[in-house]
C-alpha positions in Angstrom: 41.4 28.4 -215.8 43.7 30.2 -212.5 41.9 30.2 -209.2 43.2 33.0 -206.8 42.3 30.5 -203.9 40.8 28.2 -203.1 38.8 26.4 -199.9 39.3 23.1 -199.4 36.9 21.4 -196.8 38.3 18.0 -196.1 36.5 17.8 -192.1 33.6 17.1 -191.4 30.8 19.5 -190.3 29.9 18.8 -186.4 32.6 18.3 -183.7 35.0 21.5 -183.9 34.7 24.4 -185.7 36.8 24.0 -188.6 33.9 23.7 -191.0 32.2 26.6 -189.8 35.2 28.7 -189.6 36.0 27.5 -193.1 32.8 28.6 -194.0 33.2 32.4 -192.9 36.6 32.5 -194.8 34.5 31.2 -197.6 31.9 33.9 -197.8 34.6 36.4 -196.9 36.6 35.7 -199.6 33.4 35.8 -201.9 33.8 39.7 -201.1 37.1 39.8 -203.2 37.0 37.6 -205.9 34.5 37.7 -208.8 33.2 34.0 -208.7 35.4 32.5 -211.3 38.4 33.8 -209.1 37.4 31.2 -206.4 37.5 27.4 -206.2 35.2 25.5 -203.4 36.0 21.7 -202.5 35.0 19.0 -200.6 37.1 16.4 -200.1 37.0 13.4 -197.5 34.8 14.4 -194.6 34.4 16.9 -195.6 31.7 15.8 -198.1 29.3 15.8 -194.8 29.2 20.0 -194.8 26.7 19.0 -197.8 24.6 16.4 -195.9 20.8 18.0 -196.1 18.6 17.3 -193.0 21.3 17.4 -190.4 20.1 17.2 -186.8 23.5 19.3 -184.7 21.4 20.5 -182.2 20.8 17.0 -180.8 25.0 17.5 -180.7 24.3 20.8 -179.0 25.8 22.6 -182.5 24.7 25.6 -184.1 23.3 24.5 -188.1 25.9 26.4 -190.4 24.8 23.7 -192.9 22.3 25.5 -194.3 25.0 28.3 -194.6 26.2 26.8 -197.1 23.0 27.2 -199.4 24.8 31.1 -200.1 26.8 29.9 -202.2 24.2 29.6 -205.7 22.6 32.4 -203.9 26.3 34.0 -204.2 26.5 33.0 -207.7 29.9 31.2 -206.6 29.9 28.2 -209.6 33.0 26.6 -209.2 31.9 24.5 -206.8 33.9 20.4 -206.6 32.7 17.4 -205.4 34.8 14.6 -204.9 32.8 11.3 -206.6 35.0 9.0 -205.1 34.5 10.8 -201.0 30.7 10.7 -202.0 30.8 6.9 -202.9 33.1 6.0 -199.9 30.7 7.6 -197.7 27.7 5.9 -199.4 26.1 9.6 -199.5 23.8 9.8 -202.9 24.3 13.3 -204.7 20.0 14.1 -204.3 20.9 14.4 -200.0 23.4 17.3 -200.5 22.6 20.5 -200.2 24.0 22.2 -203.0 22.8 20.5 -206.1 24.4 22.2 -208.2 27.5 21.0 -207.2 29.8 19.4 -210.0 30.8 16.0 -209.0 34.6 15.3 -209.9 36.8 13.0 -209.7 39.8 12.8 -207.4 41.9 13.5 -209.4 39.8 16.4 -211.2 39.3 17.8 -207.6 43.7 17.8 -207.6 44.1 19.5 -210.8 41.4 22.1 -210.1 43.4 22.6 -206.7 47.0 22.6 -208.2 45.8 25.1 -210.8 44.7 27.8 -207.8 47.8 30.5 -206.1 46.5 29.7 -202.7 44.4 26.8 -201.1 43.3 27.0 -197.3 42.5 24.0 -196.0 39.3 23.3 -193.5 
């Protein structure tokens, strides 16, 4: 499948605004792309963006993690999470806010990214 755009999250959700900016870009792009034309990928520390029950207020940050649930609400079905990244960080699928995301190997994730015309990395 060819994607018009892939959004790749590689950074953790807090400590900088990059994750929140990526989420804003994702939601804006969803208005211009059909659900099959937009791939959403989580790699390396980007998988922490999907971790439920975080407490960003302890870091004096706004909680934007709950907004990731909009991915499913918007019927954005092309969502991929790197299995190796989850395992390396000791994360379990039950801890993620996006239960419907496809858990794939790093190689499969790179194939998805290679199929996109443009990749935005956050």
